[in-house]
C-alpha positions as CSV (number, residue, x, y, z in Angstrom):
1,X,154.3,172.2,-161.7
2,X,157.9,170.9,-162.8
3,X,157.8,168.5,-165.7
4,X,159.8,166.0,-163.6
5,X,160.1,165.4,-159.8
6,X,163.3,167.6,-158.4
7,X,165.1,166.1,-155.3
8,X,165.8,168.8,-152.8
9,X,167.9,167.7,-149.7
10,X,166.8,170.6,-147.0
11,X,169.3,170.5,-144.0
12,X,168.1,172.4,-141.0
13,X,168.1,171.6,-137.2
14,X,164.7,172.8,-137.0
15,X,163.5,170.9,-139.7
16,X,160.4,169.0,-138.2
17,X,158.9,173.0,-137.6
18,X,159.4,173.3,-141.6
19,X,156.8,170.4,-142.0
20,X,154.1,173.0,-143.6
21,X,156.7,174.2,-146.0
22,X,157.9,170.8,-147.0
23,X,154.8,169.8,-147.7
24,X,153.6,172.9,-150.0
25,X,156.7,172.2,-152.1
26,X,155.8,168.3,-152.8
27,X,152.4,169.7,-154.1
28,X,154.3,171.6,-156.5
29,X,156.1,168.4,-157.6
30,X,159.4,168.4,-155.7
31,X,160.5,165.8,-153.7
32,X,162.0,166.9,-150.0
33,X,164.4,164.8,-148.1
34,X,165.1,166.0,-144.4
35,X,168.2,166.3,-142.2
36,X,168.7,167.6,-139.0
37,X,172.1,168.2,-139.0
38,X,175.2,168.6,-141.5
39,X,176.6,165.2,-140.5
40,X,173.2,163.7,-141.7
41,X,172.8,165.8,-144.7
42,X,176.3,164.6,-145.8
43,X,175.7,160.8,-145.3
44,X,172.7,161.2,-147.4
45,X,174.4,163.3,-149.9
46,X,177.2,160.4,-150.3
47,X,174.6,158.0,-151.2
48,X,174.9,157.4,-154.7
49,X,171.7,155.7,-155.4
50,X,170.1,159.5,-154.9
51,X,171.1,162.3,-157.1
52,X,170.1,165.6,-155.3
53,X,169.1,168.6,-157.5
54,X,169.4,171.2,-155.2
55,X,170.1,171.8,-151.3
56,X,168.5,173.9,-149.1
57,X,171.1,174.5,-146.2
58,X,170.5,176.6,-142.8
59,X,173.6,178.7,-141.8
60,X,172.9,178.4,-138.0
61,X,172.9,174.7,-136.8
62,X,174.8,173.0,-133.7
63,X,177.7,170.8,-134.3
64,X,178.4,171.4,-137.9
65,X,177.4,174.6,-139.0
66,X,176.2,175.7,-142.2
67,X,179.8,177.0,-143.8
68,X,181.2,173.9,-142.3
69,X,178.7,171.8,-144.1
70,X,178.9,173.6,-147.3
71,X,182.8,172.9,-147.1
72,X,182.0,169.3,-147.0
73,X,179.4,169.0,-149.6
74,X,181.6,171.4,-152.2
75,X,184.2,168.2,-151.6
76,X,181.3,165.8,-152.4
77,X,179.8,167.6,-155.6
78,X,181.0,170.9,-156.9
79,X,178.3,171.2,-159.1
80,X,174.8,170.7,-157.2
81,X,173.1,174.3,-156.6
82,X,173.1,175.0,-152.6
83,X,170.7,177.4,-151.1
84,X,171.9,179.0,-147.8
85,X,169.3,179.9,-145.7
86,X,170.7,182.4,-143.3
87,X,170.0,185.4,-140.9
88,X,172.7,187.8,-142.2
89,X,173.0,189.5,-145.2
90,X,176.2,191.6,-144.2
91,X,178.3,192.1,-146.9
92,X,181.6,190.3,-146.0
93,X,179.6,187.2,-145.4
94,X,178.1,187.2,-148.7
95,X,181.4,187.8,-150.3
96,X,182.9,184.5,-148.4
97,X,179.9,182.3,-149.0
98,X,179.8,183.2,-152.9
99,X,183.7,182.1,-152.6
100,X,182.5,178.7,-151.5
101,X,180.2,178.6,-154.4
102,X,176.9,179.2,-153.1
103,X,174.1,179.6,-155.6
104,X,171.6,181.7,-154.1
105,X,170.6,183.2,-150.4
106,X,167.3,183.2,-148.5
107,X,167.5,185.8,-145.5
108,X,165.2,184.7,-142.5
109,X,162.1,185.1,-142.1
110,X,161.5,183.0,-145.6
111,X,158.0,182.4,-146.9
112,X,157.3,179.2,-148.5
113,X,156.5,181.1,-151.8
114,X,159.8,182.3,-151.5
115,X,161.7,179.5,-151.2
116,X,159.3,177.5,-154.2
117,X,160.0,180.3,-156.9
118,X,164.0,180.2,-155.5
119,X,163.9,176.6,-156.7
120,X,161.9,177.2,-159.6
121,X,164.3,179.6,-160.9
122,X,167.6,177.6,-160.3
123,X,166.2,173.9,-161.5
124,X,163.6,174.9,-164.5
125,X,164.5,178.7,-165.8
126,X,166.3,176.8,-168.9
127,X,163.4,174.8,-169.2
128,X,161.3,177.4,-169.2
129,X,163.3,179.5,-171.6
130,X,163.5,176.4,-174.1
131,X,159.8,176.4,-173.9
132,X,158.9,179.5,-174.9
133,X,161.7,180.0,-177.6
134,X,159.5,178.6,-180.7
135,X,156.8,181.7,-180.1
136,X,160.0,184.3,-179.5
137,X,161.7,183.3,-182.4
138,X,158.5,183.3,-184.7
139,X,157.9,186.7,-183.6
140,X,161.3,187.9,-184.5
141,X,161.3,185.9,-187.6
142,X,158.3,187.9,-188.7
143,X,159.7,191.2,-187.6
144,X,162.9,190.8,-189.4
145,X,161.0,189.9,-192.7
146,X,158.8,192.8,-192.3
147,X,161.6,195.1,-192.0
148,X,163.2,193.5,-195.2
149,X,159.8,194.2,-196.9
150,X,159.8,197.8,-196.1
151,X,162.8,199.1,-198.1
152,X,165.2,199.1,-195.0
153,X,167.7,201.7,-194.6
154,X,171.4,201.1,-193.1
155,X,169.8,201.3,-189.6
156,X,167.7,198.7,-190.4
157,X,170.2,196.6,-191.5
158,X,172.3,197.0,-188.4
159,X,169.1,196.1,-186.1
160,X,168.6,193.1,-188.4
161,X,172.2,191.9,-188.1
162,X,172.3,192.4,-184.5
163,X,168.8,190.2,-183.9
164,X,170.2,187.4,-186.3
165,X,173.4,187.7,-183.8
166,X,171.3,187.5,-180.5
167,X,169.8,184.1,-182.1
168,X,173.2,182.8,-182.9
169,X,174.6,183.3,-179.3
170,X,171.0,181.8,-177.7
171,X,171.3,179.2,-179.9
172,X,174.7,178.1,-178.8
173,X,173.4,178.2,-175.2
174,X,170.5,176.0,-175.7
175,X,169.6,172.4,-177.2
176,X,168.2,172.1,-180.5
177,X,164.8,173.6,-181.0
178,X,164.3,172.5,-184.7
179,X,164.5,176.2,-185.9
180,X,168.2,176.1,-186.9
181,X,167.5,175.5,-190.9
182,X,165.0,178.1,-190.7
183,X,166.9,180.6,-189.0
184,X,169.7,179.4,-191.2
185,X,167.9,180.1,-194.6
186,X,166.6,183.4,-193.1
187,X,170.3,184.6,-192.5
188,X,171.5,184.0,-195.9
189,X,168.6,185.7,-197.2
190,X,169.2,188.5,-195.5
191,X,173.1,188.4,-196.2
192,X,172.2,188.2,-200.1
193,X,169.5,191.6,-199.7
194,X,172.2,193.2,-197.5
195,X,174.6,192.7,-200.0
196,X,172.3,194.2,-202.7
197,X,171.6,197.2,-200.5
198,X,175.3,197.9,-200.2
199,X,176.1,197.6,-203.9
200,X,173.3,200.0,-204.8
201,X,174.4,202.5,-202.1
202,X,177.9,202.5,-201.4
203,X,179.1,204.8,-204.3
204,X,176.8,207.6,-202.7
205,X,177.9,207.1,-199.1
206,X,181.6,207.6,-199.8
207,X,180.7,210.9,-202.1
208,X,179.2,212.9,-199.3
209,X,175.7,211.3,-199.0
210,X,173.7,212.7,-196.0
211,X,172.2,209.3,-195.6
212,X,175.0,207.4,-194.8
213,X,176.4,205.0,-192.0
214,X,179.2,205.9,-190.0
215,X,182.2,204.2,-192.0
216,X,185.8,203.5,-191.1
217,X,186.7,206.8,-191.8
218,X,184.4,208.3,-189.4
219,X,185.0,206.3,-186.1
220,X,188.1,208.7,-184.9
221,X,185.3,211.6,-185.6
222,X,182.7,210.2,-184.0
223,X,184.1,208.4,-181.0
224,X,187.8,209.4,-180.3
225,X,187.9,213.1,-180.8
226,X,184.9,214.2,-178.4
227,X,186.9,212.7,-175.5
228,X,190.2,214.4,-176.6
229,X,188.7,217.7,-177.2
230,X,187.5,216.9,-173.6
231,X,190.9,216.8,-172.3
232,X,189.8,212.7,-171.5
233,X,192.4,210.1,-171.7
234,X,191.6,207.4,-174.0
235,X,192.8,204.2,-175.1
236,X,192.3,203.5,-179.0
237,X,192.0,200.1,-179.5
238,X,191.6,198.1,-182.9
239,X,191.1,194.1,-183.1
240,X,191.9,193.4,-186.6
241,X,189.2,191.0,-188.2
242,X,186.9,191.0,-184.9
243,X,183.5,190.0,-186.1
244,X,180.3,191.6,-184.2
245,X,179.3,188.4,-183.1
246,X,182.8,187.8,-181.5
247,X,182.4,191.1,-179.6
248,X,178.8,190.3,-178.4
249,X,180.2,187.2,-176.9
250,X,182.8,188.7,-174.9
251,X,181.4,192.0,-174.0
252,X,179.5,190.1,-170.7
253,X,183.1,189.4,-169.4
254,X,183.6,193.3,-169.2
255,X,180.4,194.1,-167.4
256,X,181.9,194.1,-163.7
257,X,184.6,196.5,-164.9
258,X,183.2,199.0,-167.3
259,X,179.8,200.6,-168.6
260,X,179.5,200.0,-172.2
261,X,178.0,201.8,-174.8
262,X,178.0,200.0,-178.1
263,X,177.7,201.6,-181.3
264,X,178.5,200.3,-184.8
265,X,180.3,201.3,-188.1
266,X,180.3,199.8,-191.7
267,X,183.7,198.8,-193.0
268,X,184.8,200.8,-196.2
269,X,185.1,198.6,-199.7
270,X,187.2,196.5,-200.0
271,X,186.5,195.1,-196.4
272,X,190.5,194.2,-196.0
273,X,193.0,195.5,-193.5
274,X,195.0,197.9,-196.2
275,X,191.6,199.4,-197.0
276,X,189.8,199.5,-193.7
277,X,192.6,200.1,-190.9
278,X,194.3,202.7,-192.8
279,X,190.9,204.5,-193.1
280,X,190.4,204.2,-189.5
281,X,193.5,205.7,-188.6
282,X,193.7,208.5,-191.1
283,X,190.0,209.5,-191.4
284,X,190.5,209.4,-195.2
285,X,188.9,207.2,-197.8
286,X,191.5,205.5,-200.2
287,X,191.7,207.4,-203.0
288,X,192.2,210.2,-200.7
289,X,194.7,209.0,-199.1
290,X,196.3,208.1,-202.1
291,X,196.0,211.5,-203.3
292,X,197.2,213.3,-200.3
293,X,199.6,211.3,-198.7
294,X,201.0,208.9,-200.9
295,X,204.0,208.8,-199.0
296,X,201.8,206.4,-196.5
297,X,199.8,204.6,-199.2
298,X,200.7,201.0,-200.5
299,X,197.9,199.0,-202.0
300,X,200.3,196.0,-202.9
301,X,203.5,194.9,-200.9
302,X,206.4,194.2,-203.1
303,X,209.0,193.0,-201.0
304,X,206.5,191.2,-198.7
305,X,206.3,194.1,-195.7
306,X,203.0,194.9,-194.7
307,X,200.5,197.5,-196.3
308,X,199.9,198.9,-193.0
309,X,203.3,200.3,-191.9
310,X,202.2,203.9,-191.0
311,X,199.3,203.7,-189.0
312,X,201.0,205.9,-186.3
313,X,201.9,208.5,-189.0
314,X,198.6,208.4,-190.5
315,X,197.1,209.3,-187.0
316,X,199.3,211.9,-186.5
317,X,198.5,213.5,-189.6
318,X,194.8,212.9,-188.7
319,X,195.4,214.9,-185.2
320,X,197.3,217.5,-186.9
321,X,194.7,218.0,-189.7
322,X,192.3,218.7,-186.9
323,X,194.1,221.3,-185.2
324,X,194.8,218.5,-181.9
325,X,197.7,218.9,-180.0
326,X,198.1,216.1,-177.1
327,X,201.0,215.8,-174.8
328,X,202.4,213.1,-174.4
329,X,202.6,212.4,-178.1
330,X,200.6,209.1,-179.4
331,X,201.4,206.2,-178.5
332,X,201.2,203.1,-180.6
333,X,202.2,199.6,-180.2
334,X,200.9,196.3,-182.0
335,X,200.3,193.0,-180.4
336,X,201.1,190.1,-182.9
337,X,201.8,187.4,-180.2
338,X,202.1,186.5,-176.6
339,X,205.1,188.1,-175.8
340,X,204.0,191.2,-177.6
341,X,200.7,191.4,-175.2
342,X,203.0,190.8,-172.2
343,X,205.0,193.7,-173.1
344,X,202.3,196.3,-173.8
345,X,200.7,195.0,-170.2
346,X,203.5,196.4,-168.6
347,X,203.7,199.6,-170.5
348,X,200.1,200.1,-169.0
349,X,200.8,199.2,-165.7
350,X,203.7,201.6,-165.6
351,X,201.8,204.4,-167.4
352,X,201.4,207.6,-165.5
353,X,200.2,209.9,-168.0
354,X,198.0,209.0,-171.3
355,X,196.5,211.4,-173.8
356,X,195.9,208.8,-176.8
357,X,197.4,205.4,-176.7
358,X,196.9,203.4,-179.5
359,X,196.8,199.4,-179.7
360,X,196.2,197.1,-182.7
361,X,195.5,193.3,-181.8
362,X,196.2,190.9,-184.5
363,X,195.3,187.4,-183.2
364,X,191.9,186.9,-184.7
365,X,193.2,187.7,-188.1
366,X,196.0,185.6,-187.8
367,X,193.9,182.7,-186.3
368,X,191.4,183.5,-189.5
369,X,194.3,183.0,-191.9
370,X,195.8,180.3,-190.5
371,X,192.8,178.4,-189.8
372,X,192.3,178.0,-193.7
373,X,195.8,176.1,-194.0
374,X,195.3,174.1,-190.7
375,X,193.3,170.9,-190.6
376,X,193.6,171.1,-186.9
377,X,192.1,174.7,-186.8
378,X,189.7,173.5,-188.8
379,X,188.3,170.7,-186.9
380,X,188.7,173.3,-183.9
381,X,186.4,175.9,-185.1
382,X,184.7,174.4,-188.1
383,X,181.7,176.9,-188.6
384,X,180.6,180.1,-187.0
385,X,179.6,178.8,-183.8
386,X,182.7,177.3,-183.0
387,X,184.7,180.1,-184.3
388,X,182.8,182.2,-182.1
389,X,183.5,179.6,-179.1
390,X,187.0,179.8,-179.9
391,X,187.2,183.9,-180.0
392,X,185.5,183.9,-176.7
393,X,187.9,181.3,-174.6
394,X,191.0,183.4,-176.4
395,X,189.6,186.5,-175.2
396,X,188.9,185.4,-171.7
397,X,192.5,184.4,-171.4
398,X,194.3,186.9,-173.3
399,X,196.5,189.6,-172.5
400,X,193.7,192.1,-174.0
401,X,191.6,191.0,-171.2
402,X,194.1,191.6,-168.7
403,X,195.3,194.9,-170.5
404,X,191.9,196.2,-170.5
405,X,191.1,195.7,-166.6
406,X,194.4,197.4,-166.1
407,X,192.9,200.3,-167.9
408,X,189.7,199.9,-166.2
409,X,191.8,200.1,-162.5
410,X,193.6,203.3,-163.8
411,X,190.2,204.9,-164.4
412,X,190.9,205.5,-168.2
413,X,188.2,205.0,-171.1
414,X,188.6,202.6,-174.1
415,X,187.2,203.1,-177.7
416,X,187.3,199.7,-179.1
417,X,186.7,199.0,-182.7
418,X,187.4,196.3,-185.5
419,X,188.6,197.3,-188.8
420,X,186.5,194.6,-190.7
421,X,184.8,191.3,-190.1
422,X,185.1,188.1,-191.9
423,X,182.2,185.9,-194.0
424,X,182.1,182.1,-193.7
425,X,182.6,181.2,-197.3
426,X,180.8,178.1,-198.7
427,X,180.1,179.0,-202.6
428,X,183.0,179.5,-205.4
429,X,182.5,181.8,-208.2
430,X,184.5,182.3,-211.3
431,X,187.2,185.0,-211.3
432,X,189.0,185.9,-214.4
433,X,192.5,187.9,-214.6
434,X,196.1,187.9,-215.7
435,X,199.0,187.0,-213.6
436,X,199.5,190.3,-212.3
437,X,196.2,190.1,-210.4
438,X,196.1,189.7,-206.5
439,X,195.6,186.7,-205.2
440,X,192.8,187.6,-202.2
441,X,189.7,185.0,-202.3
442,X,186.9,187.9,-201.4
443,X,188.5,190.9,-203.5
444,X,190.8,191.2,-206.4
445,X,192.7,194.2,-208.0
446,X,193.8,194.1,-211.2
447,X,193.5,194.7,-215.1
448,X,190.5,194.0,-217.1
449,X,188.9,191.6,-214.8
450,X,185.9,189.9,-215.3
451,X,183.2,187.8,-213.0
452,X,179.6,186.4,-212.3
453,X,177.8,189.9,-211.4
454,X,175.1,188.0,-210.2
455,X,177.8,187.1,-207.2
456,X,180.1,189.7,-207.2
457,X,180.5,193.4,-207.8
458,X,182.7,194.6,-210.9
459,X,184.1,198.0,-210.1
460,X,185.2,199.4,-213.6
461,X,185.5,202.8,-212.3
462,X,187.5,203.2,-209.3
463,X,186.8,206.7,-208.5
464,X,183.1,205.8,-208.0
465,X,184.1,203.6,-204.9
466,X,186.9,206.6,-203.7
467,X,189.6,204.0,-204.9
468,X,192.8,204.4,-206.4
469,X,192.6,204.5,-210.4
470,X,196.3,204.9,-211.6
471,X,195.4,203.6,-214.9
472,X,192.1,203.4,-217.2
473,X,192.2,199.6,-217.2
474,X,192.3,198.9,-213.5
475,X,189.3,197.5,-211.7
476,X,188.4,195.4,-208.8
477,X,186.3,192.8,-207.8
478,X,184.4,192.0,-204.6
479,X,182.6,189.1,-203.8
480,X,179.0,189.0,-202.2
481,X,177.2,186.9,-200.0
482,X,179.4,184.0,-199.1
483,X,181.3,183.4,-202.2
484,X,184.4,183.0,-202.7
485,X,186.8,183.6,-205.8
486,X,188.3,181.0,-207.6
487,X,190.0,180.9,-211.4
488,X,188.6,178.5,-214.1
489,X,191.7,176.5,-214.1
490,X,191.3,173.6,-211.6
491,X,188.2,175.3,-210.4
492,X,186.9,172.1,-208.4
493,X,190.2,171.6,-207.0
494,X,190.4,175.1,-205.3
495,X,186.9,175.0,-204.7
496,X,187.3,172.2,-202.3
497,X,190.5,173.7,-201.0
498,X,188.8,177.1,-199.9
499,X,185.5,176.1,-198.9
500,X,184.6,176.6,-195.5
501,X,186.9,179.3,-194.9
502,X,186.5,182.7,-193.3
503,X,187.5,185.3,-195.5
504,X,187.4,188.9,-195.9
505,X,187.4,191.9,-198.5
506,X,184.2,191.3,-200.0
507,X,180.4,192.8,-199.2
508,X,178.6,190.9,-196.4
509,X,177.2,191.6,-192.8
510,X,179.7,189.6,-190.9
511,X,182.7,191.9,-193.0
512,X,181.0,195.3,-193.0
513,X,179.0,195.6,-189.7
514,X,181.5,196.1,-187.0
515,X,181.5,197.3,-183.2
516,X,182.2,200.4,-182.1
517,X,182.1,200.3,-177.9
518,X,183.0,203.0,-175.5
519,X,184.0,201.4,-172.0
520,X,184.2,203.8,-169.3
521,X,185.2,202.4,-166.3
522,X,183.5,201.6,-163.2
523,X,186.0,202.6,-161.0
524,X,185.3,205.8,-159.5
């Protein structure tokens, strides 16, 4: 029985014959007000002293029929659920009714149990879900703890992270359950143990371990190459700094257009664009790239230019190395702003033949960096939940969404991924280095660096991590968990300045575990 008496307005010209149905609903806790025609129903709805929780509306009535009554209802109340009782299940009629914001349909003949279950689903589902949340959370909490206690492998860590993010997304939709602090602490503990796991295993992963997660260097091999070998046209889309929870928030928007196969990969280290994205396009680790294709390797920008200038060339070298020839050749485009998005939309709309078209979308990365410098953006996205909502809103109104729908219309496959994610950083840790040390907050490159090695990974031998080592004194430090680097000078000033920023380049679940999704158009 409902916790409160829901008020139902039932408009039907045969309402007297439905008295047994009304009495049954009243025994289930529903307060039913009858109306024998559309005009009377509208007048009842206009009475401000009564707010109805749902309306049962007969389609076929003399005078003002159900569809005309529905039009008037929506001018009075655009939100109240309307259940249309109809004799027709014709697809065209259903489309018209849905366009008029019908909530659900009941097709005659209808039984009282069918009416009750429909009302229960519409009016009480949220309450029922919230009632079950504590028990469901306890089960998942215990499952995650059991996995953590069993020496989890890389696949277990993906499962743990996905489960944690599913709770994040569910919490975004529900009222507070009193579980927020427990969930936060469990995520924090998981992030610490994951960072230790990566630190312990990463050198083996990049030196040929058979039991390693898919890394940035494997994405082309595992997801794009099979499509090219099968002569399947494909768009390869990389969204810079696109966190896994961002993808999970926007994924449902694409259900009408694509069947979606979501897999995962780990960003290489450092989890920063100059490393991970070059690895995506080349299929090579940084040390291999610096050794074999030095003309395309640039670890530091001396003149302010991008360290990712050669992605098209790296992709072409990858295809040549793997004996893949495609016609037409590789198409490459990068979107920084609305104008670039609109230009690429025109290209997609005009495309008559595609073999491999590659797109890099920089908006989320730009937003991430500008947020650290803008008080307005910090207020707009003060935490992970709000940042997720901003990413979802951006995607829903973005050129990228338009582009994907155009691609779906053309019947072309998409492989979409991120080079890395980001971490919401709340703890400062001291870094030591000279003035030539790089300025990033989550990783630093320099000579004879130092750090707190409980809070960061100190890479004294870059070759162990398949990173370039031009000199014996060169080393790297990578922040773990949610730490960010601050120099000892004016430590507390810069601690306050950078706290609560989304950063990347270090070791955390948010930075390393990235989505790799294959989108197959539903059309055709």
